[in-house]
N, C-alpha and C positions, 0 to 999 in steps of 0.2 A: 407360404401355408404348408404345414406338416400334414403328411399323409396318414391316415389310420386304415388299417385292413379291417374289412367287415367280413368274414368267412361265413358262407351261407350255404343252406342245403342246394344241391344241383337243381331242385324242382324249381325253388325260389328264384335262383338266377335265370333259368329258363323263362318264367312268368315276366320277371323283369325286362329280360331281352323283347318279349312279346308286347311288353307295355301292359300286363295284365297284373291286377292287384293280388297280394297275398296278405298273410297275417304280419309279415314283415313291412313296417312302413318304411321304404326307402328314401322317400323325400324327407322325412324327419331326422334322418342321419344327415342329410345334406344341409337341411335348415339349421339345426342344432350345430353341426359340425362349423358351418360357415360363422356361427357366433362366436366360436371357440377357436377358430383359427385353425380347423382341421379339415382336410378334403378326404372323404370317405373313397375307398378303392375297393368295390365288391368283388368276390371271387369265391370259388370252390377250392380245396386242396388239390383238386386234380387239374387245376389250371396253373399251378407253380410248375415252372420249368426245370428241367434236371440241374441240379446244382443249387437249387433253391434260392437262386440270386434274383430271378425275374418271374414274372406272373402274367399271365393273359388277364390283366384286370378288367373292371366294368366300372364306368361311370355314368352316373344319373344325369341325363340331359333335359330333365324337366316332365320327361314322358315315358322314357323307358331307358335301358341300359345300352351302353356303347362301349366296344371293345378298344382297348389300348393296352400295348405291351409296356410294362414299366418295371421299375425295382420292387422287390418284396418291401412293404411298408416294415418300418422299425418296430411299429407297436400293432398288434393285431388282436381283435374282438371275435373270439370264436363263438359262433351262433350255429354250427353245425349240430343238427340233432341226430340225424342218420349218418352213418359213417362205415362204409366197407373197410377192410383190412388195410387196403393201400392209402385210402384218405387218412386213416387213424395214424399209419405209420408217417405220413407227410406231416400232420400235425405235431405228431411227436418230434420230427426233426425241427420243425420251425420252432418249437419251443425252446430246443436248446440254442438257436442263433438270434431268436427275436423274442421280444416281449408279448407272449401270447396269453392273454387272460381268458379264463375259463376253458384251460386244456383239457387234457384226457384226464378223468377222474374215475374212482370205483363208483360205479351205479347201482351195485348189488345192494338191495334195501336190507338185507340181514347185515351184511358188513358196516352199512352206514349206521345202523341202530346198535351195533357192538361198538363202535367207534365213540358214538355219542353216550352210552350207557356208561362208559367208563368214567364220564366227567359227572360227579355227584351234583355240582351245581344246577345241571339242567335236566338230572334225572326225573325230577318231578314232572316234567312236561312230556314225558315219553309213555306212550301205552306200552304194556309189556307185548313183547314180540319174539317169537321163536320159531325155530326150523318147522316146516310141516312133518308130522308123524302121526299114526292114529292115537298113539300114546298122549301126545302133547294136545292134540285136538281133544281128547277126552276130558284132560285136566283143564282146559280153557272152557269147555263147556260145562263143566262142573262149577267153574268160579265166575263165569261171567254170562250175561243173560244175552248180550249180543257179541258176535265172534266174526272176525273177517278172515277169508283165506285169499292171499294174493300172491301173484308171481314174484320172485325175488328181484325180478329184472322186468319192467315194462312200465306204460303210461297210459293216460287217458281213461283209466278204468277198465281196460282191457284184461279179461280173466279173473276179475275180482268178484270173490262170492261172499255175500253177507248172510250169516245164519243167526236166527232170533229164535229163541224158546217161547213157545206160545202153548201153554198148558202142558201136555205130555208129548207134544209133537214139536216139529222144528220146520221154521220156514227158511228155505235155500232161495236165495235171489241173486241173479247176475244180470248182466246187461241183455241176455237173451232167454233166461232160464227162470221159471217161477215153480218151485214144487215144494209141497207139504209132506214131510217125512217123518217116520216114527225115527227114534234114536238110532236102532240097528241098521234101517236102511240109509239113513243119512252116512253113516260111516263108510258104507259100501258105495254109495255115490261119490261122496267126495274123493274117496281113494281112486275111483275110475276117472273123475273128473280132472284130477291132477296128474294122473298117469306118471310118466317118469321126469316131469319136469320139476324144477326147484321151487317150490312155494314156501310161503310163510304164514303163520297164525298169529292175528293180532288181536289184543283186547279191544273190542267195540266201545268206545265213550258214547255215554248218554247225551248226544248232541242237543244244543237249543234249537228251537223250532221256529218257523215262520209260516203262519197259515197252514199249521199241522205238519208241515214237511222240515225234516233236518236240514241244516245248513253247516258248511265250512266256509274258512276265510282263506283266499288267496293274498298272501303276504310277499311283496317284492321286497328283497334284502340285497343290497347292491354296495359297492364301495363307489365313494365320492370322489371329489377333486382333491381331498385331504387324505385318500387311500383308507379311510374309516368306513366301516359297515354302517349302513343307515336304511331306514325303512323307506321306500319310494312311494308305498301306496298299499291299501288294504281295501279289498273288495269280497262281498258275499257271494257264495255260490249256493244256491237252493237247489236241494235234490229232486230227481224226477219221481213222482209219487209211485210210479210201477217198478222200477229197478233201484231205487234207492241211492243212485249215484249222482253226485254234483257236478262230475266232468260236463262241460259244455257240449262236448261231442258225444255225450250220452244221454242228452236230454235236460241236463241242469241248466238252470237260468242264472245269469249275473245280476245283482242288486247293488247299489250303493249300500256299503256296511250299516249307516245310520237307519236306513228304510226298514231292516230286517230285525234289528235290534231295537228299535222303537217299541215293538211288540211286548217285549219282555222286560226290558231294562230301561230305568230313568236316564236322564241325559247325564247326569251325574256319575250313574253307575258305568254308562258307556264310556266316558272318559277315562275311568279307573281301567276298565277292561281293555281300552285300546293301549293305554301304557303298559299293562301287563303283557299283552301280545308283542308289544314292540320290543320290550326287554328281553322277552323269551326269545323271539326270534333273532335278535342280535347276537345274544349269547350263544345260540345254536350255530349260527353262521360262524363266529369266532372259532368254536370247536371243530367244526367240519373244516374250516378253512385253515386251521393249525395243521391239519393233516395233508392238505392241498394247497399250497401257497397261491396258485394261479387262480384259483375260485375268486369271482368279483361280482357274480351275478346270479342270484338264487330266487326260485319262485317256491315258498314253503305253503302247504296246505296245512292250516291250523284250524283247530275246531275248539269251541269252547263248550263247556257243560252248561246245565241249566243255571247254575251259580256263577257263570262267567270265566270260570277257571281254565286257561288255555292249556291245549295239548297238540304236540305236533303229530301230524297225519302221516306227511311224507314230505321229503326234500327234492324238489324238481332244478337240476342243473339246466341253465337256458331257457329260463320261463317264456312261454309263447307271447305272453303279455294281453293275449286279445279279451281276457276277462276284464279288464278294466275299460277297455273300448265298448265292449257288449253292455257294460253297466253304465255307460254314459259319463265315466269318470275321465274325462278326456284330459284333465289337467294332471291326473296320476298317471294316466297312460304315455302322456310326452314325458312326463318325469323319469319313467322307466328307461327311456332312450337317453335323456340327458346325462344321468349319473354315470353310466358307463363311459360316454365320451369325456366327461370330465377327469373321470379316472386315468382315461387313455392320454389327455393332455398332460397330466400330472407328470409323465415320463418324459415329456418333451420341456419340462422347466428349465431354464437355464441354458438351453441350446438353440 
């Protein structure tokens, strides 16, 4: 049986050692790996010994992780979301000696948008996005009823501000702030709120709604055993009414996609919309992947407007996947584990 390295965050490894559950379903790696002839070795980059030849790996014994010193596997699936400089340096080194997929990539949302925008075939799926400046904010507020101000690097909705025009005033909403401000006070408030951090301004899409609340769609896009990008699943994330954020950690709720779409679209329309989302997601993955060949596992947040037209909101590297579990889409949830392992097995073909 061939070994597949699964690099995880330090906290996830520690939970596994204690036998505690986390958003990573370690038994899935083992169960699916067994079907594919792969044995998972779990470790954090800091577990790799000097010389990068051996690693203090961990193996799942059915209830918790057990340590064993082994050779670093030839193929490694990088699931590390948080990384200090030393961990990142180790991942970079391993990427030169082993097949590490989902290695280090640019996560700056502005740079990612610029890469994607250059491709005219996917430009129709991209909301306008520019660096934050008072002048750019003024232009966007003049052009769009809803505008987002978000960190250039960030996740799970932290630091995202939503600005919506209401009459002569503006509503500013974030995970912790709700303010109604005049235009002049809004500019002053946003400038202070952003401070010296690098932020973006993004066109707000008039998203489709479910029970009066907007929703977006988490699309898992992964490479399969044929090394082709494919959609492993789609699930709806309905925004929290208070902060307008769909992130599950910010009060959003996950639903099967058909449940929320039934309110607005016929089944025939839904089928067409799903096809459009799938085509858009795969094309975006191909373009992003052309800049970073190690990419193999993406979680895209996509929105649809009231007419069902798809738009990319954000690309997430190393999707945490639990939105599928929360929505009760167990088949899709498991598929998001299967495709990366099938992709890993393809590198052992013929050996």
